[in-house]
C-alpha positions as CSV (number, residue, x, y, z in Angstrom):
1,X,45.3,-24.2,-133.2
2,X,43.7,-26.0,-130.3
3,X,45.4,-23.3,-128.3
4,X,43.5,-20.8,-129.8
5,X,40.4,-22.5,-129.2
6,X,41.1,-23.4,-125.8
7,X,41.6,-19.2,-125.5
8,X,38.0,-18.9,-127.0
9,X,36.3,-21.3,-124.9
10,X,37.8,-20.1,-121.7
11,X,36.9,-16.7,-122.4
12,X,33.2,-17.8,-123.1
13,X,33.1,-19.7,-120.0
14,X,34.5,-16.4,-117.8
15,X,32.3,-14.3,-119.6
16,X,29.3,-16.4,-119.4
17,X,29.9,-16.8,-115.2
18,X,29.8,-13.2,-114.5
19,X,26.8,-11.8,-112.9
20,X,25.0,-8.1,-113.5
21,X,24.8,-6.2,-110.7
22,X,20.8,-5.3,-110.4
23,X,19.9,-2.3,-108.4
24,X,16.9,-2.5,-105.8
25,X,13.5,-1.4,-106.5
26,X,11.9,1.1,-104.1
27,X,8.0,1.1,-104.1
28,X,6.5,4.8,-103.7
29,X,2.8,4.8,-102.8
30,X,1.1,7.9,-104.1
31,X,-2.6,9.2,-104.1
32,X,-4.6,12.0,-105.7
33,X,-4.5,15.5,-104.4
34,X,-8.5,17.1,-105.0
35,X,-10.4,20.1,-104.2
36,X,-12.5,20.1,-101.2
37,X,-13.2,21.7,-97.4
38,X,-12.9,20.7,-93.7
39,X,-12.9,22.0,-90.3
40,X,-11.1,20.5,-87.8
41,X,-10.7,20.5,-84.2
42,X,-7.8,22.6,-82.9
43,X,-6.9,21.3,-79.3
44,X,-4.0,23.6,-77.3
45,X,-3.0,24.2,-74.1
46,X,-4.1,27.1,-71.9
47,X,-3.8,28.7,-68.5
48,X,-6.7,30.2,-66.3
49,X,-5.5,33.6,-64.8
50,X,-7.9,36.0,-63.1
51,X,-8.7,39.2,-65.0
52,X,-8.6,41.7,-61.9
53,X,-5.8,41.4,-59.0
54,X,-4.6,44.6,-56.4
55,X,-1.4,44.4,-54.4
56,X,-1.7,44.9,-50.8
57,X,0.3,47.9,-49.8
58,X,1.1,50.0,-46.4
59,X,0.5,54.1,-46.9
60,X,3.2,54.3,-44.6
61,X,6.4,51.9,-43.3
62,X,5.9,50.6,-39.5
63,X,5.7,47.7,-37.3
64,X,2.8,45.3,-37.6
65,X,0.8,45.1,-34.5
66,X,-2.3,42.7,-35.4
67,X,-2.8,40.5,-38.7
68,X,-6.6,39.8,-39.3
69,X,-6.4,37.8,-42.6
70,X,-4.9,35.0,-43.9
71,X,-4.1,33.4,-47.2
72,X,-7.0,31.6,-48.7
73,X,-9.5,34.3,-47.2
74,X,-12.3,36.3,-48.9
75,X,-12.5,39.7,-48.1
76,X,-14.5,42.9,-48.9
77,X,-13.2,45.9,-50.4
78,X,-11.9,47.9,-47.8
79,X,-11.9,45.4,-44.8
80,X,-8.9,45.7,-42.3
81,X,-6.3,43.4,-43.1
82,X,-3.4,44.6,-40.8
83,X,-2.6,47.0,-38.3
84,X,0.8,49.0,-38.5
85,X,2.4,51.0,-35.5
86,X,3.4,54.1,-37.0
87,X,4.9,57.7,-36.0
88,X,1.9,59.9,-34.2
89,X,0.2,62.3,-36.6
90,X,-0.6,65.2,-34.8
91,X,-1.6,67.8,-37.1
92,X,-4.3,65.2,-38.4
93,X,-5.5,64.9,-35.0
94,X,-5.8,68.6,-34.7
95,X,-7.5,69.0,-38.0
96,X,-10.2,66.8,-37.2
97,X,-10.7,68.8,-33.6
98,X,-11.1,72.2,-35.6
99,X,-13.5,70.6,-38.1
100,X,-15.3,69.2,-35.0
101,X,-15.5,72.4,-33.3
102,X,-16.8,74.5,-36.6
103,X,-19.5,71.3,-37.0
104,X,-20.7,72.1,-33.5
105,X,-20.7,76.2,-34.0
106,X,-23.1,75.3,-37.0
107,X,-25.0,73.1,-35.1
108,X,-25.8,75.7,-32.4
109,X,-26.5,78.6,-34.8
110,X,-29.1,76.0,-37.0
111,X,-30.9,75.2,-33.5
112,X,-30.9,79.1,-32.3
113,X,-32.4,80.2,-35.7
114,X,-34.9,77.5,-35.5
115,X,-35.9,78.6,-32.0
116,X,-36.4,81.6,-32.9
117,X,-38.3,80.6,-36.1
118,X,-40.6,78.7,-33.8
119,X,-41.2,81.9,-31.6
120,X,-41.9,84.1,-34.6
121,X,-44.2,82.0,-36.5
122,X,-46.0,81.3,-33.0
123,X,-46.7,84.6,-32.4
124,X,-47.8,85.4,-36.3
125,X,-49.7,82.6,-36.3
126,X,-51.7,83.8,-32.6
127,X,-52.1,87.4,-34.4
128,X,-53.0,85.9,-37.6
129,X,-56.0,83.8,-35.7
130,X,-57.2,86.9,-33.2
131,X,-57.3,89.2,-36.7
132,X,-59.4,86.8,-38.6
133,X,-61.6,86.2,-35.7
134,X,-62.3,90.5,-35.2
135,X,-62.8,90.5,-38.7
136,X,-65.5,88.3,-38.7
137,X,-67.0,89.8,-36.2
138,X,-66.8,93.1,-37.5
139,X,-68.2,91.9,-41.0
140,X,-71.0,90.5,-38.9
141,X,-71.8,94.0,-36.9
142,X,-71.5,95.7,-40.2
143,X,-73.9,93.4,-42.3
144,X,-76.4,94.4,-39.2
145,X,-75.9,98.0,-39.1
146,X,-76.6,97.9,-42.9
147,X,-79.6,96.1,-42.3
148,X,-81.1,98.5,-39.7
149,X,-80.1,101.2,-41.6
150,X,-81.9,100.2,-44.9
151,X,-85.1,99.4,-42.9
152,X,-85.2,103.0,-41.4
153,X,-84.7,104.4,-44.7
154,X,-87.6,102.4,-45.7
155,X,-89.8,103.3,-43.0
156,X,-89.1,106.9,-42.9
157,X,-89.9,107.0,-46.9
158,X,-93.4,105.7,-46.3
159,X,-93.7,108.0,-43.0
160,X,-93.1,110.8,-45.8
161,X,-96.0,109.4,-48.1
162,X,-98.2,109.8,-45.0
163,X,-96.8,113.5,-44.7
164,X,-95.5,112.7,-41.1
165,X,-91.9,113.7,-41.3
166,X,-89.7,116.2,-43.3
167,X,-88.3,115.4,-46.6
168,X,-84.7,115.5,-45.4
169,X,-85.2,113.2,-42.8
170,X,-85.6,110.3,-45.4
171,X,-82.5,111.8,-47.3
172,X,-80.6,111.6,-44.1
173,X,-81.6,107.8,-43.3
174,X,-81.1,107.1,-47.1
175,X,-77.3,108.3,-46.6
176,X,-76.7,106.6,-43.2
177,X,-77.6,103.3,-45.3
178,X,-75.4,104.2,-48.0
179,X,-72.5,104.4,-45.2
180,X,-73.4,101.4,-43.3
181,X,-73.1,99.9,-46.8
182,X,-69.5,101.5,-47.3
183,X,-68.4,100.1,-43.8
184,X,-69.5,96.7,-44.6
185,X,-67.5,96.3,-47.5
186,X,-64.8,97.8,-45.7
187,X,-64.9,95.0,-42.9
188,X,-65.3,92.2,-45.8
189,X,-61.8,93.7,-47.6
190,X,-60.2,93.5,-43.9
191,X,-61.6,90.2,-43.6
192,X,-60.2,88.9,-46.9
193,X,-56.7,90.3,-46.1
194,X,-57.0,88.7,-42.5
195,X,-57.4,85.2,-44.1
196,X,-54.2,86.1,-46.7
197,X,-52.3,86.8,-43.9
198,X,-53.5,83.8,-42.3
199,X,-52.6,81.6,-45.1
200,X,-48.4,82.8,-45.8
201,X,-48.7,82.5,-42.2
202,X,-49.2,78.6,-42.7
203,X,-47.3,78.6,-45.5
204,X,-44.2,79.9,-43.5
205,X,-44.6,76.3,-41.9
206,X,-42.3,75.1,-44.7
207,X,-39.8,77.3,-43.7
208,X,-39.7,75.7,-40.3
209,X,-39.4,72.3,-41.9
210,X,-36.4,73.7,-43.7
211,X,-34.6,74.9,-40.9
212,X,-35.4,71.6,-39.0
213,X,-33.8,69.8,-41.8
214,X,-30.8,71.8,-41.7
215,X,-30.3,71.4,-38.2
216,X,-30.4,67.1,-38.9
217,X,-27.9,67.8,-41.3
218,X,-25.7,69.8,-38.6
219,X,-26.2,66.9,-36.3
220,X,-25.1,64.4,-38.7
221,X,-22.0,66.4,-39.9
222,X,-20.9,66.7,-35.9
223,X,-21.6,62.8,-35.1
224,X,-19.4,62.3,-38.5
225,X,-16.8,64.8,-37.5
226,X,-16.9,63.1,-34.0
227,X,-16.4,59.6,-35.7
228,X,-13.2,61.0,-38.0
229,X,-12.1,62.7,-34.3
230,X,-12.0,59.4,-32.6
231,X,-10.4,57.4,-35.6
232,X,-7.7,60.1,-36.2
233,X,-6.7,59.8,-32.3
234,X,-6.8,55.8,-32.7
235,X,-4.8,56.1,-35.4
236,X,-2.0,58.6,-33.8
237,X,-0.3,55.5,-33.3
238,X,-1.7,53.0,-35.4
239,X,-2.6,52.8,-39.2
240,X,-5.0,50.0,-40.7
241,X,-4.2,48.1,-43.8
242,X,-7.4,47.6,-46.3
243,X,-8.3,45.5,-48.7
244,X,-7.9,47.5,-51.9
245,X,-10.6,45.0,-53.9
246,X,-13.1,42.4,-53.0
247,X,-11.9,39.1,-53.7
248,X,-9.5,36.0,-52.1
249,X,-6.0,36.9,-50.7
250,X,-3.4,34.5,-52.4
251,X,-0.2,35.9,-50.3
252,X,0.2,38.1,-46.9
253,X,3.6,37.3,-46.0
254,X,3.7,39.3,-42.7
255,X,3.4,38.0,-38.9
256,X,3.3,41.0,-36.1
257,X,6.3,42.1,-34.8
258,X,7.5,42.4,-38.2
259,X,8.9,45.5,-39.6
260,X,7.4,46.4,-43.1
261,X,7.6,49.1,-45.5
262,X,5.8,50.5,-48.5
263,X,6.2,47.7,-50.8
264,X,3.8,45.2,-51.5
265,X,2.8,43.1,-48.4
266,X,0.5,40.5,-50.6
267,X,-1.8,40.1,-53.0
268,X,-5.9,39.8,-53.5
269,X,-7.3,38.1,-56.5
270,X,-11.3,38.6,-58.0
271,X,-12.0,35.2,-58.7
272,X,-15.4,36.1,-59.6
273,X,-13.9,37.2,-63.1
274,X,-11.7,34.7,-64.9
275,X,-10.2,34.2,-68.7
276,X,-8.1,31.6,-70.1
277,X,-5.1,32.5,-72.2
278,X,-4.6,29.8,-75.3
279,X,-1.7,29.1,-77.4
280,X,-2.7,29.2,-81.3
281,X,-0.1,29.7,-84.4
282,X,-1.2,32.7,-86.8
283,X,-2.8,30.9,-89.4
284,X,-5.4,29.3,-86.5
285,X,-5.8,32.3,-85.1
286,X,-7.2,33.8,-88.0
287,X,-9.8,32.1,-88.6
288,X,-11.4,32.2,-85.2
289,X,-14.3,34.9,-84.3
290,X,-16.8,35.0,-81.0
291,X,-18.7,32.4,-82.7
292,X,-16.5,29.8,-82.5
293,X,-17.8,26.9,-80.3
294,X,-14.8,26.4,-77.4
295,X,-14.4,24.6,-74.2
296,X,-12.0,24.3,-71.5
297,X,-11.1,20.9,-70.7
298,X,-10.0,19.6,-66.8
299,X,-10.6,16.7,-64.6
300,X,-12.0,19.6,-62.4
301,X,-15.3,20.2,-65.2
302,X,-16.5,16.9,-66.3
303,X,-16.4,15.4,-69.9
304,X,-17.9,18.3,-71.5
305,X,-15.9,21.0,-70.5
306,X,-16.8,25.0,-69.4
307,X,-18.1,26.7,-72.4
308,X,-15.6,29.9,-73.4
309,X,-15.7,32.6,-76.5
310,X,-13.0,33.6,-78.4
311,X,-12.5,37.9,-77.4
312,X,-9.1,38.9,-78.7
313,X,-5.3,38.5,-79.8
314,X,-2.9,39.3,-76.9
315,X,0.7,39.0,-78.1
316,X,3.3,36.8,-79.9
317,X,5.9,35.0,-79.0
318,X,8.9,32.5,-80.3
319,X,8.4,29.3,-79.7
320,X,8.4,25.8,-81.9
321,X,8.7,26.3,-85.4
322,X,7.3,29.9,-85.9
323,X,5.4,32.1,-84.0
324,X,2.9,31.2,-81.7
325,X,-0.3,33.6,-80.6
326,X,-2.0,33.8,-77.3
327,X,-5.6,34.2,-77.7
328,X,-7.9,35.3,-75.1
329,X,-10.9,33.8,-74.0
330,X,-14.0,34.4,-71.3
331,X,-16.3,32.4,-69.9
332,X,-19.6,32.0,-70.9
333,X,-21.7,32.5,-67.7
334,X,-20.1,31.8,-64.2
335,X,-16.6,30.6,-64.4
336,X,-16.2,27.1,-62.6
337,X,-14.8,27.8,-59.2
338,X,-12.4,24.8,-59.0
339,X,-10.8,26.2,-62.2
340,X,-8.4,28.3,-60.1
341,X,-5.9,31.2,-61.0
342,X,-2.5,29.8,-62.9
343,X,-4.4,26.2,-63.4
344,X,-3.2,24.6,-66.9
345,X,-6.0,23.6,-68.7
346,X,-6.9,22.2,-72.7
347,X,-8.9,24.3,-74.6
348,X,-10.7,22.6,-77.6
349,X,-11.5,24.9,-80.3
350,X,-13.9,23.7,-83.6
351,X,-12.6,25.3,-86.3
352,X,-15.2,26.6,-89.4
353,X,-14.7,25.1,-92.5
354,X,-12.0,26.1,-95.4
355,X,-11.7,25.0,-98.9
356,X,-8.5,24.2,-100.7
357,X,-6.7,21.1,-101.6
358,X,-6.8,17.9,-99.6
359,X,-4.3,15.4,-99.4
360,X,-3.2,12.8,-97.2
361,X,-1.8,13.3,-94.0
362,X,1.2,11.0,-94.5
363,X,2.1,13.3,-97.3
364,X,3.5,16.0,-94.9
365,X,6.7,16.8,-93.1
366,X,7.3,15.1,-89.8
367,X,7.2,18.4,-88.6
368,X,3.5,19.5,-90.0
369,X,4.5,22.7,-90.0
370,X,2.4,25.8,-91.3
371,X,4.7,26.4,-94.3
372,X,5.4,22.6,-95.7
373,X,6.7,21.1,-98.9
374,X,5.1,18.0,-100.6
375,X,6.4,15.7,-103.1
376,X,4.3,14.9,-106.3
377,X,4.3,13.6,-109.6
378,X,2.9,15.5,-112.3
379,X,2.9,14.2,-115.8
380,X,5.2,11.5,-114.4
381,X,8.0,14.0,-113.2
382,X,8.4,14.4,-109.5
383,X,8.1,18.2,-108.4
384,X,8.6,19.6,-105.0
385,X,5.6,21.9,-104.4
386,X,5.4,24.3,-101.3
387,X,2.4,24.1,-99.5
388,X,0.5,26.1,-96.6
389,X,-1.3,23.9,-94.3
390,X,-4.8,25.4,-93.7
391,X,-6.3,22.7,-91.0
392,X,-5.4,19.3,-90.5
393,X,-7.9,16.1,-89.0
394,X,-6.8,12.5,-88.4
395,X,-6.1,11.3,-91.7
396,X,-6.0,14.6,-94.0
397,X,-4.8,18.2,-94.4
398,X,-6.2,20.9,-96.2
399,X,-3.6,23.0,-98.0
400,X,-3.2,25.8,-100.3
401,X,-0.4,26.0,-103.2
402,X,0.5,25.8,-106.6
403,X,-1.2,22.4,-106.8
404,X,-3.4,20.9,-110.4
405,X,-6.2,18.6,-110.8
406,X,-4.3,15.2,-111.6
407,X,-1.1,15.8,-109.1
408,X,-0.2,12.7,-107.1
409,X,1.3,13.2,-103.7
410,X,3.9,10.8,-102.5
411,X,3.1,8.8,-99.3
412,X,5.9,6.7,-99.1
413,X,9.5,6.2,-100.0
414,X,9.9,9.8,-98.8
């Protein structure tokens, strides 16, 4: 009996001393999701680049004799950069000689025609003046004879009344007066024709002016042909490599005595026309337009930065957690001269506001990618929900996805 009691007591003691394992409670912090709107400042990397650049090339191979420019020089379009010794180009010289001879022949012909026209014009002008003077004299003499004939007719008519002369004498006097009138009118007509001839002779002066202009043009053609021939003779053994555009020489790797081919010898960039290429993700760039405020920041431009505007999308490249896009920006106003080609800069873009679900930023995954997955509690059950991240600020994220009012997103204990 006592053995039984000992066994029961031992069993009770052993059972009473056993410890029950306990699970460590994990504190899970949550926050409510809510509808809202948010704009954000996107900060991304960018690179300054010029929009226009051109290679320095030689039209033919040769030996460098002179170098007239260096890296860092600003040059004009067409400015000589270097000179090359090349093979003779006798055909080009012969061509310029032939052109000069043609120009001189045209000049001699134009001058001969002008001298002939001057002589003819002077002769016609002299004849015209003399004819006009004679016609005027003839008109005045005819008028005098008309007046005399009329007076004689009137005098004889009075004598006929007095019966001092015969009637046929009066008739003859009247006929003579009419003849003189006709001659007077003929003289007036000739004078008018002389005036017309004189005017046409003066109008011919315009033809002389036109011929003189042709002589001047022919002289200019001769001078140009002489310059071209001089250049061709000089370039029989030397050719000039000129700047293809105006701008800054960024590279020119030649020295006198170096043999070069027709490959690129260097580069010129137009520093007055620059742009900025920024790297964004597709979700960000889809919200950009020309009105989106943006600035370029660098220690070289001050705190406010340089204003720029979005132009277009350039290309997509693989990188990071998804596709990134190159966005092209143009400077508003004159680009800062210290932002040189190839300089890395920071681009700040103020994005417009969007509507969606606002969640604390701590609820996103560490990568905070465009596509994310949230842990949330709905009706006291944990549900994983995929969402698209629309924008971010320092404390919150604006997302789009299958969310509902009353959902609690997990902030800690993930």
